[in-house]
C-alpha positions in Angstrom: 85.5 91.1 89.0 88.5 89.4 90.5 90.6 92.4 91.4 89.5 94.5 94.5 91.2 97.6 92.9 89.3 97.0 89.7 86.0 96.7 91.6 86.8 99.9 93.5 87.5 101.8 90.3 84.2 100.7 88.8 82.3 101.5 92.0 84.0 104.9 92.4 83.1 105.8 88.8 79.5 104.8 89.4 79.4 107.0 92.6 80.7 110.0 90.6 78.1 109.3 87.9 75.2 109.2 90.4 76.4 111.6 93.1 79.0 114.0 91.5 81.5 115.6 93.9 80.7 115.8 97.6 79.3 119.3 98.3 81.0 119.7 101.6 84.3 118.6 103.0 85.8 117.7 99.6 89.3 116.2 100.2 90.6 117.9 97.0 89.5 121.3 98.3 91.3 120.5 101.6 94.4 119.6 99.6 94.1 122.9 97.8 93.9 124.9 101.0 97.0 123.1 102.3 98.8 123.8 99.0 97.9 127.5 99.1 99.1 127.8 102.7 102.4 126.1 101.8 102.8 128.3 98.8 102.6 131.5 100.9 105.6 130.2 102.8 107.6 128.5 100.0 107.1 130.9 97.1 110.2 132.2 95.5 110.7 133.4 91.9 112.7 130.3 91.0 112.1 127.0 89.3 113.9 125.1 92.1 111.7 126.5 94.8 108.6 125.5 92.7 110.0 122.0 92.0 110.5 121.4 95.7 107.0 122.7 96.5 105.5 120.4 93.9 107.6 117.4 94.9 106.6 117.7 98.6 102.9 117.9 97.9 102.7 115.3 95.2 105.0 113.0 97.1 102.8 113.4 100.2 99.7 112.6 98.3 101.2 109.5 96.6 102.7 108.5 99.9 99.3 108.6 101.6 98.0 106.4 98.8 100.9 104.0 99.4 100.0 103.8 103.1 96.4 103.0 102.3 97.6 100.4 99.8 99.7 98.6 102.4 97.0 98.9 105.0 94.5 97.2 102.8 96.7 94.5 101.3 95.3 91.1 101.7 91.9 92.6 102.8 89.9 92.6 99.5 86.6 94.1 100.9 88.4 97.0 102.5 90.6 97.5 99.5 87.5 97.7 97.3 85.9 100.2 99.6 88.9 102.4 100.0 89.6 102.4 96.3 86.0 103.3 95.5 86.1 106.2 97.9 89.4 107.5 96.5 88.1 107.1 92.9 85.0 109.0 93.7 87.1 111.7 95.4 89.4 112.3 92.5 86.9 112.1 89.7 85.1 115.1 88.4 83.3 113.9 85.3 79.8 114.5 86.4 80.5 117.8 88.1 82.2 118.9 84.8 79.0 118.1 82.9 76.8 119.8 85.5 78.9 123.0 85.4 78.7 123.1 81.6 74.9 122.4 81.8 74.3 125.3 84.2 76.2 127.7 81.9 74.2 126.4 78.9 70.9 127.1 80.7 71.9 130.7 81.2 72.9 131.0 77.6 69.7 129.4 76.5 67.7 131.9 78.6 69.7 134.8 77.1 71.3 135.8 80.4 74.8 136.6 79.4 75.9 138.2 82.7 74.9 135.1 84.6 76.7 132.9 82.1 79.9 135.0 82.4 79.8 134.6 86.2 79.7 130.8 85.7 82.6 130.5 83.2 85.5 130.8 85.7 84.4 127.4 87.2 85.2 125.9 83.8 87.9 128.1 82.1 90.5 130.6 83.2 89.9 133.1 80.4 88.4 136.6 81.1 84.7 136.3 80.4 83.8 140.0 80.7 83.7 140.7 77.0 82.5 137.3 75.7 79.3 137.0 73.7 77.1 133.9 73.6 79.2 132.2 70.9 82.5 132.8 72.6 81.1 131.6 76.0 79.9 128.4 74.2 83.3 127.9 72.6 85.0 128.3 76.0 82.6 125.8 77.5 83.0 123.2 74.8 86.8 123.5 74.9 86.8 123.2 78.7 84.6 120.1 78.5 87.0 118.5 75.9 90.1 119.3 77.9 88.8 118.4 81.3 87.2 115.1 80.2 90.8 114.0 80.2 92.1 115.9 83.2 89.2 115.3 85.5 88.1 111.8 84.6 90.0 109.8 82.1 93.5 110.5 83.5 92.7 109.6 87.2 91.0 106.4 86.1 94.0 105.3 84.0 96.4 106.2 86.8 94.3 104.2 89.1 94.4 101.2 86.8 98.2 101.4 86.5 99.2 102.4 90.0 96.2 101.8 92.3 95.7 104.1 95.3 99.1 105.9 95.0 98.3 106.6 91.3 94.8 108.0 92.0 96.0 110.4 94.8 99.3 111.3 93.2 97.7 112.2 89.9 95.0 114.4 91.5 97.7 116.3 93.4 99.7 116.9 90.1 96.6 118.1 88.3 95.4 120.3 91.2 98.8 122.0 91.5 98.9 122.7 87.8 95.5 124.4 88.1 96.8 126.5 91.0 100.3 127.5 90.0 100.9 126.1 86.5 100.2 129.4 84.8 102.3 131.8 82.7 101.6 134.8 84.9 104.5 136.8 86.3 104.1 135.2 89.7 104.0 131.6 88.5 106.0 131.6 85.2 109.0 130.2 87.1 107.6 128.9 90.4 104.8 126.9 88.6 107.1 125.6 85.9 107.6 122.2 87.6 104.0 121.7 88.4 103.0 122.5 84.8 105.6 120.1 83.3 104.6 117.3 85.7 101.0 117.7 84.6 102.1 117.6 80.9 103.9 114.3 81.6 101.1 112.8 83.7 98.5 113.6 81.0 100.4 112.7 77.9 99.0 109.2 77.5 95.5 109.9 79.0 95.0 112.8 76.6 95.6 110.5 73.6 93.4 107.8 75.1 90.7 110.4 75.5 91.0 111.4 71.8 90.8 107.7 70.8 87.7 107.2 73.0 86.2 110.3 71.5 86.5 108.7 68.1 84.9 105.6 69.3 82.1 107.4 71.2 81.3 110.1 68.6 78.1 108.5 67.4 76.6 108.7 70.9 76.4 112.4 70.5 75.3 112.2 66.9 78.8 112.9 65.8 81.3 111.6 63.3 84.0 109.1 64.3 85.8 109.7 61.0 85.7 113.4 61.5 87.0 113.0 65.0 89.9 110.8 63.9 90.8 113.1 60.9 90.8 116.3 63.0 92.7 114.7 65.9 95.5 113.6 63.6 95.5 116.8 61.5 95.1 119.6 64.1 95.8 118.1 67.5 99.5 119.1 67.5 98.7 122.7 66.5 97.6 123.6 70.1 100.2 125.1 72.4 99.5 122.4 75.0 101.0 119.0 74.2 97.8 117.3 75.5 94.8 119.6 75.4 94.9 120.0 71.6 94.4 116.3 71.1 91.2 116.3 73.2 89.8 119.5 71.7 90.6 118.5 68.1 88.9 115.1 68.5 85.8 116.7 70.0 85.7 119.4 67.3 85.9 116.8 64.5 83.3 114.6 66.2 80.8 117.4 66.5 81.6 119.2 63.2 82.9 122.3 64.9 85.8 124.8 64.6 87.4 125.6 68.0 90.3 127.9 68.8 90.7 131.6 68.4 91.4 134.6 70.5 91.6 134.0 74.3 92.1 136.6 76.9 93.7 135.7 80.3 93.9 138.9 82.3 96.6 141.0 80.7 97.7 138.2 78.4 96.1 137.5 74.9 96.6 134.3 73.0 95.7 133.6 69.4 95.0 129.9 69.3 95.1 128.0 66.0 91.9 126.6 64.5 91.0 123.1 65.5 88.5 121.6 63.1 87.0 122.9 59.9 83.3 123.0 60.8 81.1 125.8 62.0 81.8 127.9 65.1 80.5 126.5 68.4 77.1 127.8 69.6 75.1 127.3 72.8 73.3 124.2 71.5 76.7 122.4 71.1 77.3 122.5 74.9 74.8 119.6 75.7 76.3 117.6 72.8 79.8 118.1 74.2 78.6 117.0 77.6 76.9 113.8 76.2 80.1 112.9 74.4 82.3 113.7 77.4 80.1 111.4 79.6 80.3 108.6 77.0 84.1 109.0 76.8 84.8 108.9 80.6 82.4 106.1 81.3 84.2 104.1 78.5 87.5 105.0 80.2 86.1 103.6 83.5 85.2 100.3 81.9 88.7 100.2 80.2 90.5 101.0 83.5 88.6 98.4 85.5 89.2 95.8 82.7 92.9 96.5 82.5 93.3 96.3 86.3 91.2 93.1 86.5 93.4 91.5 83.8 96.5 92.5 85.6 95.2 91.1 88.9 94.2 87.8 87.2 97.9 87.3 86.1 99.3 88.2 89.5 98.8 85.6 92.3 97.6 86.7 95.7 100.2 87.2 98.4 99.2 84.0 100.2 99.4 82.0 96.9 102.8 83.4 96.3 104.0 82.2 99.7 102.5 78.7 99.1 104.0 78.5 95.7 107.4 79.5 97.0 107.1 76.9 99.8 106.1 74.2 97.3 109.0 75.1 95.0 111.4 74.9 97.9 110.0 71.5 99.0 110.2 70.2 95.5 113.8 71.4 95.3 114.7 69.7 98.6 113.0 66.5 97.4 114.8 66.5 94.1 118.1 67.2 95.9 117.6 64.4 98.3 116.7 62.0 95.5 119.8 62.9 93.5 121.9 62.5 96.6 120.5 59.1 97.2 121.1 58.1 93.7 124.7 59.2 93.8 125.2 57.4 97.2 123.7 54.2 95.8 126.0 54.3 92.8 129.0 54.8 95.1 128.0 51.8 97.2 127.5 49.7 94.1 130.9 50.6 92.7 132.7 49.7 96.0 130.7 46.6 96.8 133.5 44.0 96.0 136.5 46.0 97.2 135.4 47.0 100.7 133.2 45.7 103.4 129.7 46.5 104.3 130.9 48.8 107.2 132.9 51.0 104.8 129.9 51.2 102.4 127.6 52.2 105.3 130.0 55.0 106.3 130.2 56.3 102.7 126.4 56.3 102.4 126.2 58.3 105.7 128.9 60.7 104.6 127.3 61.3 101.2 123.8 61.8 102.6 125.0 64.4 105.1 127.0 66.4 102.5 
């Protein structure tokens, strides 16, 4: 793999697959603590205050990525290692699958109270009154949405923008999770963070849906059903992005998602996505298998895109050599042309003036 960034993306994805998130000292958790501390000082019930808050934190994260990018430029081994570490840090595909698997085990054992305790790690809805079917639906919907948010999107941003893209995207998505709510406190302050997340995930959500179509058979699902449901129902969801992911997964697994969701004092009636049966506990492992296939496919895609871009872009040293070569060629061509013109001038004047005059003209032309 010719591109150090591409190699780093692939190695970081492999690290997440094998190790999941670091259990202690997670940099994203540290960023969250910093964001929470800044919010306590910066919070105002206004969009402008929230926009400044989000811009400062996202800009700081992307700026840190830019510093790392410049520090590792021309050092391919270090660039690969730093990109791999950053990719592992910002990915959450394996942890998503493990969280869903833990909740499934409680459902499979009939322990609804334990399953309700685990749901907030996956979804923001109130779990207190949810039965096994509703807990399964919430889990499957969260797996579908977060396959894009936690894995596909950071990989694509890493492919497009390298280290600044990886860190900047994770900052955007973390702030959306923290303040991008419709609660009274965040309806205005969190508006900018929520809109930034919508923009950052617009393309990744659709890539996730397309990869869900391609990977559906891995989970025993239907590619045709995934494509049909994505196109028919994806836009019905209130989110411009989540609906595409959830509809694709619903169609792939033959499910019907959507329904009544309770978020504290707020109730939302979500439109139906898919025309199959309601989700049940046994659908959670299927959703996790499909999610894993999708984000691993995204890792391959991201590395391939970055490697192809790197193959077309010459290394900095090569650019300098090429520029020097072009300059030398230009000087050589200029000198050759000057000599030709000078020679022609000498030839035209040979009979009218003496050799001394011709010599002076050759010298004058050559120095012009």
